C-alpha positions as CSV (number, residue, x, y, z in Angstrom):
1,X,-35.3,-16.7,-8.4
2,X,-31.5,-16.0,-8.1
3,X,-30.6,-12.7,-6.4
4,X,-29.3,-10.2,-9.1
5,X,-26.0,-9.4,-7.4
6,X,-23.2,-7.2,-8.9
7,X,-20.8,-9.4,-10.6
8,X,-17.6,-8.6,-13.0
9,X,-16.1,-11.0,-15.3
10,X,-12.5,-11.8,-14.8
11,X,-11.4,-10.5,-18.0
12,X,-12.9,-6.9,-17.4
13,X,-11.2,-6.9,-14.0
14,X,-7.9,-7.9,-15.6
15,X,-8.5,-5.1,-18.0
16,X,-8.9,-2.7,-15.0
17,X,-6.2,-3.8,-12.8
18,X,-3.3,-5.2,-15.1
19,X,-3.7,-3.2,-18.4
20,X,-4.5,0.2,-17.0
21,X,-0.7,1.2,-17.2
22,X,0.5,2.6,-20.5
23,X,3.5,0.6,-21.9
24,X,6.7,2.3,-20.6
25,X,7.8,5.4,-22.7
26,X,10.8,7.5,-22.5
27,X,13.1,10.1,-24.0
28,X,16.7,10.5,-23.3
29,X,16.5,8.1,-20.2
30,X,17.2,4.7,-20.6
31,X,16.2,1.8,-18.2
32,X,19.3,0.0,-17.1
33,X,17.8,-2.5,-14.5
34,X,15.9,-3.3,-11.5
35,X,17.0,-3.3,-7.8
36,X,14.4,-6.2,-7.4
37,X,12.8,-8.9,-9.3
38,X,9.4,-7.5,-8.2
39,X,6.4,-8.8,-9.7
40,X,3.3,-6.5,-10.9
41,X,0.0,-8.1,-10.0
42,X,-0.2,-11.7,-11.3
43,X,-2.8,-12.3,-13.4
44,X,-2.6,-15.8,-14.8
45,X,-0.6,-19.1,-14.3
46,X,0.1,-22.2,-16.5
47,X,2.4,-25.1,-15.8
48,X,5.0,-27.1,-17.9
49,X,6.3,-30.1,-15.9
50,X,8.0,-28.7,-12.8
51,X,8.0,-25.0,-14.2
52,X,5.0,-22.5,-13.8
53,X,4.8,-19.3,-15.9
54,X,3.0,-16.4,-14.1
55,X,1.7,-13.6,-16.1
56,X,2.6,-10.5,-14.2
57,X,1.3,-7.7,-16.0
58,X,4.0,-4.6,-16.6
59,X,7.0,-7.0,-15.2
60,X,6.4,-9.6,-17.9
61,X,6.4,-13.4,-17.2
62,X,8.0,-15.2,-14.2
63,X,9.5,-18.6,-14.4
64,X,8.9,-20.4,-11.1
65,X,10.1,-23.9,-9.9
66,X,7.5,-25.8,-8.5
67,X,9.4,-29.4,-8.0
68,X,9.0,-28.4,-4.4
69,X,5.3,-27.4,-3.8
70,X,6.2,-26.3,-0.4
71,X,9.1,-23.8,-1.6
72,X,7.9,-22.4,-4.9
73,X,11.1,-20.5,-6.3
74,X,11.6,-18.0,-8.8
75,X,14.4,-19.1,-11.5
76,X,13.9,-16.7,-14.1
77,X,12.0,-13.9,-16.1
78,X,11.2,-12.7,-19.4
79,X,9.2,-10.6,-21.8
80,X,9.6,-7.5,-19.8
81,X,10.0,-5.6,-23.0
82,X,6.1,-6.3,-23.7
83,X,4.0,-5.0,-20.8
84,X,0.6,-5.7,-19.6
85,X,0.9,-10.0,-19.7
86,X,-2.6,-10.9,-18.9
87,X,-3.0,-14.8,-19.8
88,X,-1.0,-17.6,-20.5
89,X,-1.5,-21.0,-22.1
90,X,0.7,-23.9,-23.3
91,X,0.3,-26.3,-26.2
92,X,3.0,-29.0,-27.0
93,X,6.4,-27.0,-26.4
94,X,4.9,-23.7,-27.2
95,X,3.9,-20.8,-24.8
96,X,1.3,-18.3,-25.9
97,X,1.2,-15.1,-23.9
98,X,-1.8,-12.4,-24.3
99,X,-0.9,-8.9,-23.8
100,X,-3.2,-6.0,-23.2
101,X,-2.2,-2.3,-22.5
102,X,-4.1,1.1,-23.0
103,X,-3.2,3.2,-25.9
104,X,-1.3,6.3,-24.9
105,X,-3.5,9.4,-25.4
106,X,-6.7,7.2,-25.7
107,X,-8.0,5.9,-22.4
108,X,-11.0,4.1,-24.0
109,X,-8.9,1.9,-26.3
110,X,-6.7,-1.2,-25.5
111,X,-4.1,-2.5,-27.7
112,X,-3.7,-6.5,-27.9
113,X,-0.7,-8.7,-28.8
114,X,-0.2,-12.4,-28.8
115,X,3.3,-13.8,-28.2
116,X,4.6,-17.4,-29.1
117,X,7.5,-18.5,-27.2
118,X,9.3,-21.9,-27.9
119,X,9.9,-23.6,-24.3
120,X,11.9,-26.8,-25.4
121,X,14.4,-25.1,-22.8
122,X,11.7,-24.5,-20.1
123,X,14.0,-21.8,-18.3
124,X,15.0,-20.1,-21.4
125,X,11.9,-19.4,-23.7
126,X,12.8,-18.0,-27.3
127,X,10.4,-15.8,-28.8
128,X,8.9,-17.0,-32.1
129,X,6.6,-14.3,-32.8
130,X,4.8,-11.2,-31.7
131,X,1.5,-10.5,-33.3
132,X,-0.9,-7.4,-33.0
133,X,-4.5,-8.2,-32.5
134,X,-7.7,-6.1,-32.7
135,X,-7.9,-3.3,-30.2
136,X,-10.4,-3.7,-27.5
137,X,-11.0,-5.9,-24.3
138,X,-9.4,-9.2,-24.5
139,X,-11.2,-12.3,-23.4
140,X,-9.8,-15.8,-22.2
141,X,-8.4,-17.6,-25.2
142,X,-8.5,-21.4,-26.0
143,X,-6.2,-23.5,-28.1
144,X,-7.8,-26.4,-30.1
145,X,-5.2,-28.2,-32.3
146,X,-3.0,-25.9,-34.1
147,X,-5.6,-22.9,-33.4
148,X,-6.1,-20.2,-30.8
149,X,-9.7,-19.2,-30.4
150,X,-10.3,-15.6,-28.5
151,X,-12.6,-12.7,-28.8
152,X,-12.2,-8.9,-28.5
153,X,-15.3,-6.6,-27.3
154,X,-15.2,-3.1,-28.4
155,X,-17.1,-1.9,-25.3
156,X,-18.0,-4.3,-22.2
157,X,-19.5,-1.5,-20.1
158,X,-22.4,-0.7,-22.3
159,X,-23.6,-1.7,-25.7
160,X,-21.3,-4.3,-26.9
161,X,-19.9,-6.0,-30.1
162,X,-17.5,-8.8,-29.9
163,X,-15.5,-10.3,-32.7
164,X,-14.1,-13.8,-32.4
165,X,-10.8,-14.6,-34.1
166,X,-8.8,-17.7,-34.9
167,X,-4.9,-17.6,-35.0
168,X,-3.5,-20.7,-36.9
169,X,0.1,-21.3,-35.4
170,X,1.1,-24.3,-37.6
171,X,4.0,-22.0,-38.4
172,X,4.7,-20.2,-34.6
173,X,7.2,-18.0,-36.4
174,X,4.3,-16.6,-39.0
175,X,0.9,-17.2,-37.3
176,X,-2.1,-16.6,-39.5
177,X,-4.9,-14.6,-38.0
178,X,-8.5,-14.2,-39.2
179,X,-12.0,-13.4,-38.0
180,X,-14.5,-16.2,-37.7
181,X,-17.6,-14.9,-36.0
182,X,-19.3,-11.7,-34.5
183,X,-21.8,-11.1,-32.0
184,X,-23.5,-8.1,-30.5
185,X,-22.9,-9.0,-26.9
186,X,-20.0,-9.2,-24.6
187,X,-18.2,-12.5,-24.7
188,X,-17.2,-13.5,-21.4
189,X,-15.6,-17.0,-21.8
190,X,-14.9,-19.7,-24.5
191,X,-14.6,-23.4,-24.3
192,X,-13.8,-25.8,-27.3
193,X,-14.0,-29.4,-27.0
194,X,-13.7,-31.3,-30.5
195,X,-15.4,-29.3,-33.2
196,X,-17.9,-27.6,-30.6
197,X,-17.2,-24.1,-29.5
198,X,-19.3,-22.8,-26.4
199,X,-19.3,-19.1,-26.3
200,X,-20.5,-17.3,-23.2
201,X,-22.2,-14.0,-23.4
202,X,-24.1,-12.1,-20.9
203,X,-27.2,-14.2,-20.7
204,X,-26.8,-16.9,-23.4
205,X,-24.5,-20.0,-24.3
206,X,-23.8,-20.1,-28.2
207,X,-22.9,-23.3,-29.4
208,X,-20.9,-23.1,-32.7
209,X,-19.6,-25.9,-35.0
210,X,-16.2,-24.8,-36.0
211,X,-15.2,-28.2,-37.9
212,X,-14.8,-25.7,-41.0
213,X,-13.1,-22.5,-40.1
214,X,-14.2,-20.9,-43.1
215,X,-18.0,-22.0,-42.3
216,X,-18.8,-21.5,-38.8
217,X,-22.3,-22.6,-38.1
218,X,-24.4,-21.5,-34.9
219,X,-25.9,-24.7,-33.9
220,X,-28.1,-23.5,-30.8
221,X,-28.2,-21.2,-28.0
222,X,-29.0,-21.8,-24.4
223,X,-31.2,-18.8,-23.0
224,X,-32.5,-19.3,-19.5
225,X,-34.5,-16.6,-17.8
226,X,-32.6,-17.5,-14.4
227,X,-29.2,-16.9,-16.2
228,X,-27.8,-13.5,-16.5
229,X,-24.3,-13.6,-15.0
230,X,-22.5,-16.4,-17.1
231,X,-18.7,-15.9,-16.7
232,X,-17.0,-19.4,-16.9
233,X,-17.6,-22.5,-18.4
234,X,-15.9,-26.2,-18.4
235,X,-17.2,-28.8,-20.7
236,X,-16.2,-32.6,-19.7
237,X,-18.0,-35.3,-21.7
238,X,-21.9,-34.6,-21.7
239,X,-21.7,-32.1,-18.9
240,X,-20.9,-28.5,-18.8
241,X,-20.2,-26.6,-15.6
242,X,-21.2,-22.8,-15.7
243,X,-20.4,-20.3,-13.0
244,X,-23.4,-17.9,-12.9
245,X,-23.6,-15.5,-10.3
246,X,-23.1,-17.0,-6.8
247,X,-24.2,-20.4,-8.4
248,X,-22.5,-23.2,-10.1
249,X,-24.9,-24.8,-12.6
250,X,-24.4,-28.2,-14.2
251,X,-25.9,-28.8,-17.7
252,X,-26.7,-31.7,-19.7
253,X,-25.0,-31.1,-23.2
254,X,-25.6,-34.5,-24.7
255,X,-28.1,-33.1,-27.0
256,X,-26.9,-29.5,-28.2
257,X,-30.4,-28.5,-29.5
258,X,-31.9,-29.5,-26.1
259,X,-29.7,-28.3,-23.1
260,X,-31.3,-29.0,-19.9
261,X,-30.1,-28.1,-16.4
262,X,-29.2,-30.9,-14.2
263,X,-28.7,-29.4,-11.0
264,X,-26.9,-26.1,-9.3
265,X,-25.4,-25.0,-5.8
266,X,-25.4,-21.7,-4.1
267,X,-21.8,-20.8,-3.4
268,X,-22.4,-18.5,-0.6
269,X,-21.0,-15.4,-2.3
270,X,-20.9,-11.7,-1.6
271,X,-22.9,-8.8,-3.1
272,X,-20.2,-8.1,-5.6
273,X,-18.6,-10.9,-7.2
274,X,-15.6,-11.2,-9.5
275,X,-14.6,-14.7,-10.9
276,X,-11.3,-15.1,-12.2
277,X,-10.4,-18.5,-13.2
278,X,-12.1,-22.1,-13.1
279,X,-10.7,-25.6,-13.0
280,X,-11.7,-29.1,-12.5
281,X,-9.8,-31.9,-11.0
282,X,-11.6,-35.4,-11.0
283,X,-15.1,-34.8,-9.1
284,X,-14.2,-31.5,-7.8
285,X,-14.5,-28.0,-9.5
286,X,-12.4,-25.2,-8.3
287,X,-12.9,-21.5,-9.0
288,X,-11.0,-18.2,-7.9
289,X,-12.9,-15.3,-6.9
290,X,-13.1,-11.7,-5.2
291,X,-16.0,-11.0,-3.0
292,X,-17.2,-7.6,-1.7
293,X,-19.5,-8.4,1.2
294,X,-21.2,-4.6,1.2
295,X,-21.5,-4.7,5.0
296,X,-18.2,-3.0,5.6
297,X,-16.1,-6.0,5.7
298,X,-12.9,-6.1,3.7
299,X,-13.0,-7.2,0.4
300,X,-11.6,-10.8,0.4
301,X,-10.1,-13.5,-2.0
302,X,-11.0,-17.0,-2.2
303,X,-10.6,-20.5,-3.6
304,X,-13.7,-22.6,-3.6
305,X,-14.2,-26.3,-4.1
306,X,-17.7,-27.9,-5.3
307,X,-18.1,-31.6,-5.5
308,X,-19.7,-32.3,-9.1
309,X,-19.3,-36.1,-8.9
310,X,-23.2,-36.3,-9.3
311,X,-24.2,-33.3,-11.5
312,X,-27.6,-33.6,-10.4
313,X,-26.7,-32.8,-7.0
314,X,-23.5,-30.5,-6.9
315,X,-22.3,-29.8,-3.4
316,X,-20.5,-26.8,-2.0
317,X,-17.6,-28.2,-0.3
318,X,-15.9,-25.1,1.2
319,X,-13.3,-22.4,0.6
320,X,-9.9,-21.1,2.0
321,X,-9.7,-18.5,4.9
322,X,-10.1,-15.3,3.4
323,X,-7.1,-13.4,1.6
324,X,-7.7,-9.8,2.5
325,X,-6.6,-7.2,0.1
326,X,-5.3,-10.2,-2.0
327,X,-7.3,-11.8,-4.7
328,X,-6.6,-15.3,-6.4
329,X,-6.4,-14.8,-10.5
330,X,-5.3,-18.0,-11.7
331,X,-5.5,-21.5,-10.4
332,X,-3.5,-24.7,-11.6
333,X,-3.7,-28.3,-10.3
334,X,-0.7,-30.0,-9.1
335,X,-1.8,-33.4,-7.9
336,X,-3.7,-32.9,-4.6
337,X,-2.5,-29.5,-4.5
338,X,-3.8,-26.0,-6.2
339,X,-1.1,-23.5,-7.3
340,X,-2.6,-20.2,-7.1
341,X,-1.6,-16.7,-8.5
342,X,-2.0,-14.2,-5.8
343,X,-1.1,-10.6,-5.5
344,X,2.4,-10.3,-6.2
345,X,3.2,-14.0,-5.7
346,X,2.0,-17.4,-5.4
347,X,0.5,-19.8,-3.0
348,X,0.2,-23.3,-2.9
349,X,-3.0,-25.0,-1.4
350,X,-3.4,-28.4,-0.3
351,X,-6.9,-29.8,-1.1
352,X,-6.6,-33.4,-0.4
353,X,-9.5,-32.6,2.0
354,X,-11.3,-29.8,0.0
355,X,-13.5,-28.9,3.1
356,X,-10.5,-27.8,4.9
357,X,-7.9,-26.6,2.4
358,X,-4.4,-26.0,4.0
359,X,-1.7,-23.6,2.9
360,X,1.6,-25.5,2.5
361,X,3.8,-23.2,0.1
362,X,4.2,-19.4,-0.9
363,X,6.4,-17.1,-2.5
364,X,5.6,-13.1,-2.2
365,X,7.9,-11.0,-4.1
366,X,7.5,-8.1,-1.8
367,X,5.7,-4.6,-0.8
368,X,6.1,-1.2,-2.0
369,X,9.5,0.6,-2.3
370,X,9.1,3.8,-0.2
371,X,12.6,5.5,0.2
372,X,16.1,5.1,-1.5
373,X,19.5,6.1,-0.3
374,X,22.8,5.7,-1.7
375,X,26.3,5.3,-0.2
376,X,29.2,4.3,-2.5
377,X,28.2,1.1,-4.2
378,X,25.4,0.2,-1.8
379,X,21.6,1.0,-2.4
380,X,19.5,1.3,0.5
381,X,15.8,0.5,0.0
382,X,12.9,0.9,2.6
383,X,10.0,-1.3,1.5
384,X,6.6,-1.2,2.9
385,X,4.0,-3.9,2.9
386,X,0.6,-3.8,4.5
387,X,-2.0,-6.5,5.0
388,X,-5.5,-5.6,6.2
389,X,-4.8,-4.4,9.8
390,X,-1.1,-4.8,10.0
391,X,1.9,-3.5,8.2
392,X,5.6,-4.5,7.8
393,X,8.9,-2.7,6.7
394,X,12.2,-3.7,5.6
395,X,15.6,-2.4,4.8
396,X,17.2,-3.9,1.8
397,X,20.9,-3.1,1.3
398,X,21.7,-3.9,-2.6
399,X,25.2,-3.9,-4.2
400,X,25.1,-1.7,-7.2
401,X,28.6,-2.0,-8.5
402,X,27.2,-3.3,-11.6
403,X,23.8,-1.1,-11.9
404,X,22.3,-3.6,-14.5
405,X,22.8,-6.4,-12.3
406,X,22.1,-5.2,-8.7
407,X,22.5,-8.0,-6.1
408,X,20.7,-8.1,-2.7
409,X,23.3,-8.1,0.1
410,X,20.8,-8.4,2.9
411,X,17.5,-7.6,4.2
412,X,16.7,-6.2,7.7
413,X,13.3,-5.6,9.7
414,X,13.6,-1.9,10.4
415,X,10.5,0.4,10.4
416,X,11.4,3.6,8.7
417,X,9.6,7.0,7.7
418,X,12.9,8.4,6.9
419,X,16.4,7.2,6.4
420,X,19.9,8.8,5.7
421,X,23.1,7.2,5.5
422,X,26.6,8.7,6.8
423,X,29.9,6.4,6.7
424,X,29.1,3.4,8.6
425,X,25.9,4.4,10.1
426,X,22.1,4.6,9.1
427,X,20.0,6.9,11.0
428,X,16.3,5.9,10.8
429,X,13.3,7.9,11.8
430,X,10.1,6.1,12.7
431,X,7.0,6.6,15.0
432,X,9.1,5.3,18.0
433,X,11.8,7.9,17.4
434,X,15.4,8.1,16.1
435,X,17.3,4.7,15.8
436,X,21.2,4.5,14.8
437,X,22.3,1.3,13.0
438,X,25.6,0.1,12.5
439,X,25.9,-1.0,8.7
440,X,29.6,-1.2,8.4
441,X,28.9,-5.0,7.6
442,X,25.7,-5.1,5.4
443,X,25.3,-8.7,6.4
444,X,25.1,-8.0,10.2
445,X,23.3,-4.9,10.5
446,X,22.9,-4.1,14.2
447,X,21.1,-1.4,16.3
448,X,23.5,0.9,18.1
449,X,21.1,3.3,19.9
450,X,17.6,4.8,19.8
451,X,16.2,8.1,21.0
452,X,12.5,8.7,21.6
453,X,10.8,11.7,19.9
454,X,7.2,12.2,19.1
455,X,6.7,11.6,15.4
456,X,9.9,11.4,13.1
457,X,9.9,12.2,9.5
458,X,12.3,13.1,7.1
459,X,16.3,13.1,8.4
460,X,19.6,14.3,6.9
461,X,22.9,13.7,8.3
462,X,26.0,16.0,7.9
463,X,29.0,14.6,9.5
464,X,28.3,14.1,13.3
465,X,25.1,16.0,13.2
466,X,21.5,15.0,12.3
467,X,18.8,17.2,11.3
468,X,15.2,16.1,11.3
469,X,11.5,17.2,11.4
470,X,9.5,16.2,14.4
471,X,5.8,17.3,14.6
472,X,6.6,21.1,14.0
473,X,9.9,21.2,15.3
474,X,13.4,21.3,13.5
475,X,15.7,19.0,15.7
476,X,19.4,18.9,15.8
477,X,21.1,15.7,17.1
478,X,24.7,15.2,18.0
479,X,26.0,11.8,16.9
480,X,29.6,12.1,17.7
481,X,28.8,9.3,20.0
482,X,26.5,7.0,18.2
483,X,25.9,5.2,21.3
484,X,24.5,8.3,23.1
485,X,23.0,10.7,20.7
486,X,22.1,14.0,22.3
487,X,19.9,16.8,21.2
488,X,21.7,19.8,20.4
489,X,18.9,22.2,19.9
490,X,14.9,22.4,18.9
491,X,13.2,25.0,16.6
492,X,9.7,25.6,17.0
493,X,8.4,26.3,13.5
494,X,4.4,26.3,14.3
495,X,4.6,30.1,15.0
496,X,5.5,30.6,11.2
497,X,2.6,28.2,10.4
498,X,4.7,25.2,9.6
499,X,3.4,21.9,10.5
500,X,4.2,19.1,8.1
501,X,7.2,20.1,5.8
502,X,10.1,18.7,3.7
503,X,13.4,20.2,4.0
504,X,17.1,20.4,2.1
505,X,20.4,21.1,3.9
506,X,22.8,23.0,1.9
507,X,26.0,24.8,3.3
508,X,25.2,26.6,6.6
509,X,21.4,26.5,6.0
510,X,18.5,24.3,6.2
511,X,15.6,25.2,3.8
512,X,12.1,24.2,4.9
513,X,9.2,23.7,2.6
514,X,5.9,23.6,4.4
515,X,2.6,22.2,3.6
516,X,1.1,25.5,4.5
517,X,3.3,27.2,1.6
518,X,5.7,28.7,3.9
519,X,9.5,28.5,2.8
520,X,11.6,29.0,6.0
521,X,15.3,29.4,6.0
522,X,17.2,28.4,9.1
523,X,20.8,29.5,9.9
524,X,22.8,26.3,11.3
525,X,26.2,27.7,11.4
526,X,26.2,27.4,15.1
527,X,24.4,23.9,15.5
528,X,23.3,24.6,19.1
529,X,22.1,28.0,18.2
530,X,20.0,27.8,15.0
531,X,18.2,30.9,13.9
532,X,15.8,32.1,11.5
533,X,17.5,33.8,8.4
534,X,14.4,34.2,6.1
535,X,10.7,33.3,5.1
536,X,8.6,33.4,1.9
537,X,5.2,32.7,1.3
538,X,4.5,30.4,-1.9
539,X,0.5,30.7,-1.4
540,X,0.7,26.9,-2.3
541,X,1.3,23.7,-0.6
542,X,4.9,22.7,-0.8
543,X,5.4,18.8,-1.7
544,X,9.1,18.9,-2.0
545,X,12.1,21.1,-1.9
546,X,15.6,20.9,-3.3
547,X,18.4,23.7,-3.1
548,X,21.3,23.7,-5.8
549,X,23.6,26.9,-5.7
550,X,21.6,30.0,-5.4
551,X,18.3,28.5,-6.4
552,X,15.5,26.5,-4.4
553,X,13.3,24.3,-6.6
554,X,9.9,23.5,-5.2
555,X,6.9,21.5,-6.4
556,X,3.9,23.0,-5.6
557,X,0.8,20.9,-5.4
558,X,-1.8,21.6,-8.5
559,X,0.6,24.4,-9.3
560,X,3.9,23.4,-10.8
561,X,7.8,23.9,-10.2
562,X,8.6,27.1,-8.6
563,X,12.1,28.6,-8.8
564,X,13.4,31.0,-6.0
565,X,16.6,33.0,-5.7
566,X,17.7,32.3,-2.4
567,X,21.2,33.7,-2.6
568,X,20.0,36.2,0.2
569,X,17.8,34.3,2.6
570,X,16.4,37.4,4.0
571,X,15.1,38.5,0.4
572,X,14.2,35.6,-1.2
573,X,12.5,36.1,-4.9
574,X,10.5,34.1,-7.0
575,X,12.2,33.7,-10.5
576,X,9.8,31.4,-12.5
577,X,7.0,29.1,-12.3
578,X,6.7,26.1,-14.7
579,X,3.4,24.7,-14.7
580,X,2.8,20.9,-14.0
581,X,-0.4,19.6,-12.7
582,X,0.9,17.0,-10.2
583,X,4.3,17.8,-9.5
584,X,5.8,15.7,-6.4
585,X,9.4,14.5,-5.5
586,X,12.5,16.6,-6.8
587,X,16.1,15.7,-6.8
588,X,19.1,17.3,-8.2
589,X,22.4,16.3,-9.5
590,X,24.9,18.6,-11.4
591,X,22.9,20.5,-14.1
592,X,19.9,18.4,-14.1
593,X,16.8,18.4,-12.0
594,X,14.6,15.3,-11.8
595,X,10.9,16.0,-11.1
596,X,8.0,13.8,-10.4
597,X,5.9,15.8,-12.9
598,X,2.8,13.4,-12.3
599,X,2.4,10.2,-10.2
600,X,3.9,7.9,-12.9
601,X,6.2,10.3,-14.8
602,X,9.7,11.3,-14.3
603,X,10.8,14.6,-16.1
604,X,14.5,15.5,-16.6
605,X,15.0,19.2,-16.6
606,X,18.2,21.2,-17.7
607,X,18.6,23.7,-14.9
608,X,22.0,25.2,-16.0
609,X,20.1,28.5,-16.5
610,X,17.6,28.7,-13.8
611,X,15.9,31.4,-15.1
612,X,15.3,29.3,-18.4
613,X,14.7,25.7,-17.5
614,X,14.3,23.1,-20.2
615,X,12.8,19.8,-20.4
616,X,15.4,17.1,-21.8
617,X,13.9,13.8,-21.2
618,X,11.4,12.0,-19.4
619,X,10.6,8.4,-18.3
620,X,7.0,6.9,-17.7
621,X,6.4,4.0,-15.6
622,X,3.1,3.8,-16.6
623,X,-0.4,5.0,-15.5
624,X,-1.4,3.7,-12.2
625,X,2.0,3.5,-10.8
626,X,3.2,5.9,-8.1
627,X,6.7,7.5,-7.8
628,X,7.8,7.3,-4.0
629,X,11.3,8.6,-3.9
630,X,14.2,9.7,-6.3
631,X,18.0,9.6,-5.9
632,X,20.2,11.1,-8.6
633,X,23.9,10.5,-8.6
634,X,25.5,11.5,-11.8
635,X,23.9,10.0,-14.7
636,X,22.6,7.2,-12.6
637,X,18.9,7.6,-11.5
638,X,17.3,5.6,-8.7
639,X,13.6,5.7,-8.6
640,X,11.3,3.8,-6.2
641,X,7.9,3.3,-7.6
642,X,5.4,0.6,-7.0
643,X,7.1,-2.5,-5.5
644,X,10.4,-1.9,-7.3
645,X,13.3,0.3,-7.8
646,X,14.4,1.2,-11.2
647,X,17.9,2.1,-12.3
648,X,17.9,4.6,-15.0
649,X,20.7,6.4,-17.1
650,X,20.7,9.7,-18.7
651,X,24.2,9.7,-20.0
652,X,22.7,10.3,-23.5
653,X,22.2,14.0,-22.3
């Protein structure tokens, strides 16, 4: 009796992870380009000679040169206009990409499309057709001759109905789509060999004769009381290999009306298993999975190897060392190696000895973009990447003289909670203190000096002075000698109920917005003798603050955007409150205010009349994304979100 562990089929997992974001939507704001060629979470991979095509969700399809398996190298990308790429297959010189996206305003419905590309030129695919499919959860798809077979399930979580479809792509520019079978269950995988289709549902295998597409015949079913977690199948000759919970089961399918179990092997899985992909090379089965151990251990990803040379006695050979927090979603054999789509990149594993696989190559597109700053034609991006138990940060310097084609100038290993740029120097705050870097030559960034403080957060520079928050203090540094920064003053703000806070620097004043809800104005006209100039209690947690002219703009958690008249810091007055459920980061430029009005939505507001602010545009990065920072410069807007920095343009306003 098999243990009935919790298991998820890869296509449901793909649906949750990769198609959770709505397709990008915008009004009066245009995407110009990206600072990085970052990948959304990779979901599938397919090969064409020395080229790999990787489906990366919202960031389209990445083209990777794998001629040197020790050094997989991205050489191009396409399909970014069609978000939610989840699966890819190749037939002859055609590449087929399945796309799934949640429908805006209807979180329970999913919209699917199939794109067909010509890859006669492997590095420059040409779109042939883009066909809308039935709404619902899309299964894996199979190609047989000039036909694609796939299923769409209306509700995989409860009572389900799955409709099977066939698409004839004899004319790739005008494929013909038709239904060919329906079943009241959740279709988890499809495999076709010749005129026979094997359809895996939750507890059965359905055997169909598809020799006549207009007259599909159900030949037999294979129910077995020990089955209950079918999720992947491969058929080779008279043997079918089925992944079932933590087991690989070998079936004799020589007589389709009398299928028999030949052998099975336990794969040493966890208590929650997600199977992503299955492949067979010679006598070895490889499958990619995510395991939750349910004992407090981290969730891990693995590629497993099973010797099925004797189907009556399959043997579990082993798996790679655990990939914590990254899960292998697609696998493709390359000789004695396995190419694995993993997280935001690829790994190449040498399986010449399947019991002891060795990683021999890797490409990782990077971590999360946290902070952005701008100086002239240079964009400074702080990137954070974390693995289980460790983290890493880098400072990237980008040349954005052509915003539509940003180029990486240099990458530097720098830890940064906050960063600001002044002339040839970058001041960085991290948990070790203040560090000053010489950035006059972006190719040779060097540390000039450091100064230990308790816990640095936000920092702003004005000329030779730097202002920063440090664990409830406002600290002023003299940077006139960058080799030896000196503290000019410290203001303790805790007596004003200020702990964590954000601040803005305008004229002779620093405007502090505290988590406690306090707005504190500090007069810094005399840098070594700052004084309290005013205080205002908003009654709500302040997430961010920006000041422009005589007005302060504050995002209040779970409340909205508050406008304060700060023309007299000693007598500040609230002007208006605009309701937003999840306001966050703010930036201002000329007459426009840029507000993170939800985790993934940038809203553009006309603030020319502060008492009557009007929404003028927006840009959605898709549900599931998180905006980390905003830097506006005239009509250009730089937004750090997820793993990328988007370059937006609002000149149409």
